[in-house]
N, CA and C atoms as a LAMMPS dump frame, in Angstrom:
ITEM: TIMESTEP
0
ITEM: NUMBER OF ATOMS
408
ITEM: BOX BOUNDS ff ff ff
-5.0000000000000000e+02 5.0000000000000000e+02
-5.0000000000000000e+02 5.0000000000000000e+02
-5.0000000000000000e+02 5.0000000000000000e+02
ITEM: ATOMS id mol type element x y z
1 1 1 N -442.973 54.466 -283.128
2 1 2 C -442.443 53.185 -282.727
3 1 3 C -441.803 53.168 -281.246
4 2 1 N -442.206 52.116 -280.507
5 2 2 C -441.606 51.992 -279.282
6 2 3 C -440.029 51.827 -279.358
7 3 1 N -439.281 52.566 -278.444
8 3 2 C -437.879 52.375 -278.451
9 3 3 C -437.383 51.789 -277.194
10 4 1 N -436.939 50.556 -277.271
11 4 2 C -436.387 49.939 -276.186
12 4 3 C -434.838 49.872 -276.335
13 5 1 N -434.19 50.177 -275.181
14 5 2 C -432.672 50.38 -275.204
15 5 3 C -432.156 49.25 -274.183
16 6 1 N -431.278 48.455 -274.772
17 6 2 C -430.712 47.366 -273.97
18 6 3 C -429.349 47.928 -273.527
19 7 1 N -429.105 47.98 -272.175
20 7 2 C -427.944 48.558 -271.55
21 7 3 C -427.197 47.635 -270.716
22 8 1 N -425.998 47.508 -270.823
23 8 2 C -425.223 46.567 -269.867
24 8 3 C -424.846 47.523 -268.729
25 9 1 N -425.693 47.245 -267.568
26 9 2 C -425.433 47.915 -266.364
27 9 3 C -426.338 47.221 -265.34
28 10 1 N -425.935 47.483 -264.083
29 10 2 C -426.887 46.953 -263.029
30 10 3 C -427.917 47.823 -262.836
31 11 1 N -429.1 47.291 -262.342
32 11 2 C -430.251 48.11 -261.904
33 11 3 C -429.877 48.64 -260.649
34 12 1 N -430.488 49.737 -260.298
35 12 2 C -430.273 50.323 -258.958
36 12 3 C -431.027 49.471 -257.978
37 13 1 N -430.857 49.521 -256.767
38 13 2 C -431.587 48.733 -255.696
39 13 3 C -433.038 49.068 -255.898
40 14 1 N -433.434 50.389 -256.022
41 14 2 C -434.88 50.894 -256.225
42 14 3 C -435.433 50.195 -257.529
43 15 1 N -434.669 50.19 -258.558
44 15 2 C -435.301 49.705 -259.828
45 15 3 C -435.446 48.251 -259.663
46 16 1 N -434.484 47.439 -259.08
47 16 2 C -434.549 46.161 -258.955
48 16 3 C -435.773 45.661 -258.065
49 17 1 N -435.884 46.369 -256.999
50 17 2 C -437.001 45.988 -255.935
51 17 3 C -438.38 46.291 -256.599
52 18 1 N -438.461 47.332 -257.335
53 18 2 C -439.647 47.678 -258.093
54 18 3 C -440.023 46.531 -259.078
55 19 1 N -439.072 46.073 -259.738
56 19 2 C -439.257 44.952 -260.776
57 19 3 C -439.772 43.756 -259.97
58 20 1 N -439.139 43.241 -258.883
59 20 2 C -439.341 42.211 -258.117
60 20 3 C -440.909 42.259 -257.625
61 21 1 N -441.231 43.43 -257.109
62 21 2 C -442.525 43.616 -256.598
63 21 3 C -443.627 43.472 -257.617
64 22 1 N -443.302 44.073 -258.859
65 22 2 C -444.278 43.962 -259.919
66 22 3 C -444.477 42.499 -260.363
67 23 1 N -443.642 41.58 -260.153
68 23 2 C -443.925 40.301 -260.652
69 23 3 C -444.248 39.364 -259.468
70 24 1 N -444.359 39.962 -258.245
71 24 2 C -444.893 39.089 -257.141
72 24 3 C -443.816 38.365 -256.308
73 25 1 N -442.484 38.715 -256.595
74 25 2 C -441.409 38.022 -255.916
75 25 3 C -441.324 38.73 -254.384
76 26 1 N -440.711 37.952 -253.536
77 26 2 C -440.569 38.38 -252.198
78 26 3 C -439.681 39.585 -252.06
79 27 1 N -439.969 40.424 -251.095
80 27 2 C -439.266 41.702 -250.898
81 27 3 C -437.866 41.292 -250.335
82 28 1 N -436.912 42.049 -250.723
83 28 2 C -435.475 41.959 -250.267
84 28 3 C -435.092 43.1 -249.406
85 29 1 N -434.167 42.838 -248.516
86 29 2 C -433.622 43.945 -247.625
87 29 3 C -432.829 44.85 -248.56
88 30 1 N -432.901 46.104 -248.416
89 30 2 C -432.412 47.152 -249.355
90 30 3 C -430.72 46.893 -249.314
91 31 1 N -430.183 46.753 -248.099
92 31 2 C -428.71 46.625 -248.003
93 31 3 C -428.26 45.205 -248.654
94 32 1 N -428.948 44.148 -248.382
95 32 2 C -428.64 43.06 -249.019
96 32 3 C -428.734 43.056 -250.585
97 33 1 N -429.733 43.805 -251.045
98 33 2 C -429.955 43.941 -252.368
99 33 3 C -428.798 44.779 -253.021
100 34 1 N -428.31 45.886 -252.285
101 34 2 C -427.164 46.667 -252.791
102 34 3 C -425.935 45.78 -252.984
103 35 1 N -425.684 44.865 -252.036
104 35 2 C -424.411 43.984 -251.925
105 35 3 C -424.639 42.942 -253
106 36 1 N -425.829 42.353 -253.233
107 36 2 C -425.984 41.46 -254.248
108 36 3 C -425.671 41.921 -255.703
109 37 1 N -426.31 43.16 -255.847
110 37 2 C -426.205 43.673 -257.189
111 37 3 C -424.9 44.065 -257.62
112 38 1 N -424.134 44.642 -256.598
113 38 2 C -422.831 45.066 -256.98
114 38 3 C -421.939 43.853 -257.147
115 39 1 N -422.222 42.665 -256.667
116 39 2 C -421.256 41.536 -256.782
117 39 3 C -421.703 40.605 -257.96
118 40 1 N -422.646 41.059 -258.743
119 40 2 C -422.899 40.271 -259.929
120 40 3 C -421.755 40.287 -260.956
121 41 1 N -421.677 39.241 -261.635
122 41 2 C -420.582 39.165 -262.742
123 41 3 C -421.042 39.917 -263.98
124 42 1 N -422.354 39.998 -264.235
125 42 2 C -422.76 40.654 -265.447
126 42 3 C -424.318 41.061 -265.191
127 43 1 N -424.624 42.22 -265.68
128 43 2 C -426.053 42.702 -265.543
129 43 3 C -426.494 43.472 -266.796
130 44 1 N -427.648 43.319 -267.083
131 44 2 C -428.252 44.023 -268.342
132 44 3 C -429.731 44.498 -267.984
133 45 1 N -429.963 45.795 -268.471
134 45 2 C -431.262 46.324 -268.248
135 45 3 C -431.938 46.716 -269.554
136 46 1 N -433.2 46.562 -269.627
137 46 2 C -433.99 47.036 -270.793
138 46 3 C -434.582 48.373 -270.32
139 47 1 N -434.355 49.436 -271.049
140 47 2 C -434.895 50.642 -270.72
141 47 3 C -435.971 51.109 -271.689
142 48 1 N -437.067 51.661 -271.236
143 48 2 C -438.162 52.279 -272.176
144 48 3 C -438.52 53.579 -271.427
145 49 1 N -438.472 54.607 -272.19
146 49 2 C -438.818 55.938 -271.737
147 49 3 C -438.195 56.372 -270.335
148 50 1 N -436.885 56.045 -270.228
149 50 2 C -436.119 56.276 -269.036
150 50 3 C -436.505 55.388 -267.879
151 51 1 N -437.175 54.367 -268.048
152 51 2 C -437.529 53.497 -266.993
153 51 3 C -436.957 52.059 -267.318
154 52 1 N -436.317 51.393 -266.249
155 52 2 C -435.967 49.905 -266.395
156 52 3 C -437.224 49.076 -266.308
157 53 1 N -437.499 48.462 -267.337
158 53 2 C -438.694 47.606 -267.617
159 53 3 C -438.274 46.08 -267.585
160 54 1 N -437.018 45.895 -267.533
161 54 2 C -436.611 44.444 -267.54
162 54 3 C -435.047 44.425 -267.138
163 55 1 N -434.761 43.266 -266.478
164 55 2 C -433.378 43.121 -266
165 55 3 C -433.045 41.586 -265.993
166 56 1 N -431.775 41.437 -266.101
167 56 2 C -431.26 40.004 -265.867
168 56 3 C -429.696 40.136 -265.443
169 57 1 N -429.312 39.063 -264.709
170 57 2 C -427.924 39.148 -264.305
171 57 3 C -427.291 37.712 -264.264
172 58 1 N -426.021 37.681 -264.11
173 58 2 C -425.256 36.411 -263.885
174 58 3 C -424.496 36.595 -262.577
175 59 1 N -424.624 35.648 -261.747
176 59 2 C -423.737 35.568 -260.528
177 59 3 C -423.004 34.3 -260.637
178 60 1 N -422.009 34.127 -259.74
179 60 2 C -421.12 33.028 -259.687
180 60 3 C -419.816 33.374 -259.355
181 61 1 N -418.824 32.345 -259.541
182 61 2 C -417.38 32.513 -259.268
183 61 3 C -416.69 33.015 -260.447
184 62 1 N -417.316 33.052 -261.703
185 62 2 C -416.449 33.604 -262.846
186 62 3 C -415.671 32.613 -263.432
187 63 1 N -415.576 31.362 -262.984
188 63 2 C -414.718 30.252 -263.452
189 63 3 C -415.552 29.009 -263.771
190 64 1 N -415.889 28.334 -262.647
191 64 2 C -416.476 27.101 -262.746
192 64 3 C -417.995 27.159 -262.783
193 65 1 N -418.657 28.089 -262.041
194 65 2 C -419.993 28.188 -261.85
195 65 3 C -420.551 29.567 -262.296
196 66 1 N -421.577 29.537 -263.071
197 66 2 C -422.225 30.712 -263.403
198 66 3 C -423.827 30.435 -263.208
199 67 1 N -424.517 31.419 -262.661
200 67 2 C -426.002 31.158 -262.391
201 67 3 C -426.689 32.448 -263.018
202 68 1 N -427.686 32.09 -263.805
203 68 2 C -428.553 33.237 -264.376
204 68 3 C -429.526 33.436 -263.329
205 69 1 N -429.617 34.741 -263.039
206 69 2 C -430.507 35.218 -261.984
207 69 3 C -431.317 36.343 -262.254
208 70 1 N -432.559 36.434 -261.725
209 70 2 C -433.368 37.654 -261.794
210 70 3 C -433.742 38.087 -263.245
211 71 1 N -434.085 37.183 -264.162
212 71 2 C -434.647 37.575 -265.436
213 71 3 C -436.011 38.043 -265.139
214 72 1 N -436.341 39.463 -265.14
215 72 2 C -437.462 39.904 -264.83
216 72 3 C -437.955 40.884 -265.937
217 73 1 N -439.142 40.78 -266.28
218 73 2 C -439.758 41.764 -267.241
219 73 3 C -441.114 42.305 -266.663
220 74 1 N -441.325 43.703 -266.537
221 74 2 C -442.606 44.114 -265.983
222 74 3 C -443.62 43.554 -266.791
223 75 1 N -444.691 43.058 -266.012
224 75 2 C -445.896 42.379 -266.607
225 75 3 C -446.428 43.048 -267.906
226 76 1 N -446.725 44.466 -268.027
227 76 2 C -447.244 45.064 -269.165
228 76 3 C -446.154 45.003 -270.301
229 77 1 N -444.995 44.552 -270.145
230 77 2 C -444.078 44.479 -271.261
231 77 3 C -443.726 43.052 -271.705
232 78 1 N -444.456 42.035 -270.972
233 78 2 C -444.135 40.659 -271.29
234 78 3 C -444.779 40.227 -272.59
235 79 1 N -444.13 39.287 -273.33
236 79 2 C -444.724 38.759 -274.494
237 79 3 C -444.345 39.626 -275.812
238 80 1 N -443.309 40.576 -275.47
239 80 2 C -442.82 41.446 -276.658
240 80 3 C -441.4 41.071 -277.072
241 81 1 N -440.884 39.944 -276.637
242 81 2 C -439.469 39.511 -276.773
243 81 3 C -438.483 40.181 -276.112
244 82 1 N -438.791 40.943 -275.03
245 82 2 C -437.922 41.588 -274.237
246 82 3 C -437.035 40.591 -273.398
247 83 1 N -437.708 39.648 -272.784
248 83 2 C -436.934 38.531 -272.061
249 83 3 C -435.892 37.898 -272.9
250 84 1 N -436.36 37.706 -274.255
251 84 2 C -435.525 36.999 -275.045
252 84 3 C -434.206 37.859 -275.318
253 85 1 N -434.458 39.151 -275.431
254 85 2 C -433.302 40.159 -275.655
255 85 3 C -432.344 40.058 -274.449
256 86 1 N -432.993 40.076 -273.191
257 86 2 C -432.227 40.027 -271.958
258 86 3 C -431.455 38.662 -272.001
259 87 1 N -432.034 37.554 -272.337
260 87 2 C -431.26 36.254 -272.28
261 87 3 C -430.156 36.187 -273.392
262 88 1 N -430.528 36.818 -274.525
263 88 2 C -429.47 36.839 -275.592
264 88 3 C -428.179 37.578 -275.091
265 89 1 N -428.484 38.654 -274.443
266 89 2 C -427.251 39.355 -273.832
267 89 3 C -426.646 38.565 -272.82
268 90 1 N -427.252 37.874 -272.002
269 90 2 C -426.626 36.995 -270.948
270 90 3 C -425.84 35.854 -271.682
271 91 1 N -426.458 35.128 -272.711
272 91 2 C -425.865 34.199 -273.46
273 91 3 C -424.599 34.708 -274.103
274 92 1 N -424.6 35.833 -274.608
275 92 2 C -423.446 36.459 -275.238
276 92 3 C -422.358 36.665 -274.308
277 93 1 N -422.712 37.049 -273.027
278 93 2 C -421.649 37.194 -271.959
279 93 3 C -421.077 35.836 -271.618
280 94 1 N -421.905 34.822 -271.572
281 94 2 C -421.467 33.498 -271.094
282 94 3 C -420.567 32.976 -272.261
283 95 1 N -420.941 33.194 -273.638
284 95 2 C -420.166 32.739 -274.623
285 95 3 C -418.753 33.316 -274.531
286 96 1 N -418.546 34.411 -274.222
287 96 2 C -417.262 35.104 -274.027
288 96 3 C -416.436 34.85 -272.738
289 97 1 N -417.263 34.343 -271.677
290 97 2 C -416.63 34.316 -270.376
291 97 3 C -416.634 32.937 -269.708
292 98 1 N -417.516 32.033 -270.129
293 98 2 C -417.598 30.708 -269.437
294 98 3 C -416.628 29.789 -270.128
295 99 1 N -415.829 29.231 -269.372
296 99 2 C -414.8 28.231 -269.789
297 99 3 C -415.475 26.815 -270.159
298 100 1 N -414.72 26.053 -270.895
299 100 2 C -415.224 24.809 -271.34
300 100 3 C -415.591 23.876 -270.017
301 101 1 N -416.705 23.388 -270.021
302 101 2 C -417.306 22.467 -268.953
303 101 3 C -417.756 23.351 -267.738
304 102 1 N -417.826 24.594 -267.84
305 102 2 C -418.411 25.407 -266.754
306 102 3 C -419.943 24.937 -266.541
307 103 1 N -420.284 25.155 -265.398
308 103 2 C -421.664 24.864 -264.962
309 103 3 C -422.513 26.133 -265.028
310 104 1 N -423.52 26.116 -265.951
311 104 2 C -424.39 27.318 -266.061
312 104 3 C -425.818 26.785 -265.445
313 105 1 N -426.214 27.443 -264.42
314 105 2 C -427.557 27.041 -263.752
315 105 3 C -428.489 28.135 -263.713
316 106 1 N -429.624 27.761 -263.436
317 106 2 C -430.777 28.738 -263.245
318 106 3 C -431.886 28.158 -262.539
319 107 1 N -432.813 28.894 -261.876
320 107 2 C -433.955 28.364 -261.265
321 107 3 C -435.206 29.115 -262.03
322 108 1 N -435.864 28.443 -262.756
323 108 2 C -436.91 28.995 -263.633
324 108 3 C -438.161 29.278 -262.666
325 109 1 N -438.83 30.35 -262.825
326 109 2 C -440.093 30.64 -262.209
327 109 3 C -441.115 29.602 -262.666
328 110 1 N -442.188 29.373 -261.923
329 110 2 C -443.232 28.501 -262.255
330 110 3 C -443.671 28.81 -263.579
331 111 1 N -443.786 27.734 -264.398
332 111 2 C -444.406 27.945 -265.758
333 111 3 C -443.471 28.523 -266.8
334 112 1 N -442.17 28.811 -266.472
335 112 2 C -441.162 29.378 -267.341
336 112 3 C -440.141 28.59 -267.825
337 113 1 N -440.221 27.237 -267.585
338 113 2 C -439.137 26.407 -268.119
339 113 3 C -438.941 26.296 -269.602
340 114 1 N -440.099 26.376 -270.334
341 114 2 C -440.218 26.426 -271.724
342 114 3 C -439.329 27.468 -272.274
343 115 1 N -439.512 28.659 -271.659
344 115 2 C -438.688 29.911 -272.006
345 115 3 C -437.313 29.55 -272.147
346 116 1 N -436.719 28.912 -270.997
347 116 2 C -435.147 28.676 -271.01
348 116 3 C -434.821 27.451 -271.886
349 117 1 N -435.748 26.536 -272.116
350 117 2 C -435.44 25.485 -273.004
351 117 3 C -434.976 25.948 -274.411
352 118 1 N -435.576 27.141 -274.731
353 118 2 C -435.232 27.75 -276.111
354 118 3 C -433.741 28.174 -276.085
355 119 1 N -433.193 28.224 -275.006
356 119 2 C -431.679 28.575 -274.912
357 119 3 C -430.827 27.336 -274.611
358 120 1 N -431.444 26.21 -274.734
359 120 2 C -430.771 24.881 -274.538
360 120 3 C -430.526 24.426 -273.084
361 121 1 N -431.335 25 -272.129
362 121 2 C -431.341 24.618 -270.814
363 121 3 C -432.182 23.351 -270.656
364 122 1 N -431.832 22.444 -269.781
365 122 2 C -432.495 21.3 -269.628
366 122 3 C -432.944 21.068 -268.196
367 123 1 N -434.121 20.517 -267.999
368 123 2 C -434.56 20.268 -266.783
369 123 3 C -433.823 19.193 -265.978
370 124 1 N -433.47 19.459 -264.723
371 124 2 C -432.8 18.356 -264.035
372 124 3 C -433.611 17.157 -263.844
373 125 1 N -432.998 15.999 -263.835
374 125 2 C -433.754 14.742 -263.624
375 125 3 C -434.518 14.734 -262.17
376 126 1 N -435.568 14.157 -262.198
377 126 2 C -436.38 14.136 -261.009
378 126 3 C -435.656 13.493 -259.796
379 127 1 N -434.781 12.574 -259.972
380 127 2 C -433.865 11.982 -258.823
381 127 3 C -432.852 12.882 -258.531
382 128 1 N -432.563 14.102 -259.1
383 128 2 C -431.716 15.072 -258.582
384 128 3 C -432.002 16.416 -258.914
385 129 1 N -433.249 16.835 -258.427
386 129 2 C -433.765 18.121 -258.735
387 129 3 C -433.008 19.283 -258.085
388 130 1 N -432.129 19.062 -257.181
389 130 2 C -431.427 20.281 -256.44
390 130 3 C -432.339 20.539 -255.303
391 131 1 N -431.606 21.451 -254.477
392 131 2 C -432.283 21.882 -253.203
393 131 3 C -431.984 23.382 -253.021
394 132 1 N -432.662 23.932 -252.078
395 132 2 C -432.497 25.398 -251.778
396 132 3 C -432.809 25.643 -250.405
397 133 1 N -432.363 26.772 -249.813
398 133 2 C -432.703 27.258 -248.559
399 133 3 C -432.826 28.766 -248.684
400 134 1 N -433.845 29.223 -248.228
401 134 2 C -434 30.693 -247.965
402 134 3 C -433.417 31.012 -246.558
403 135 1 N -432.466 31.831 -246.423
404 135 2 C -431.876 32.126 -245.127
405 135 3 C -432.831 33.085 -244.346
406 136 1 N -433.077 32.821 -243.233
407 136 2 C -433.972 33.77 -242.354
408 136 3 C -433.267 34.236 -241.179
């Protein structure tokens, strides 16, 4: 039987960048990655045969705003419930740490909104979908 181990810890920069590359996300600067990972509020990894195969984290101010970020599962492990386990760990963290009326946000990858709807996330209305800027 395959043994997956869920561990509350940050991915290393190398593990994180390998996951991002595997799912086709843009490459990040190694120093920026190190800073970002260390400043996360919560991180969780799924380990299989000593390899990080999935990751998720929460960023934010720890009081009013929490953002679910970087829920990534290596493609060959997708469809096995691993993303659900990552999200369950994140939701457990939020249950213990998010205050009443805290804003919990995320940006779903294309085609993945249905996955997050299972955790009671709602699509923002079309008249206020939000905005973003990638700093260059």
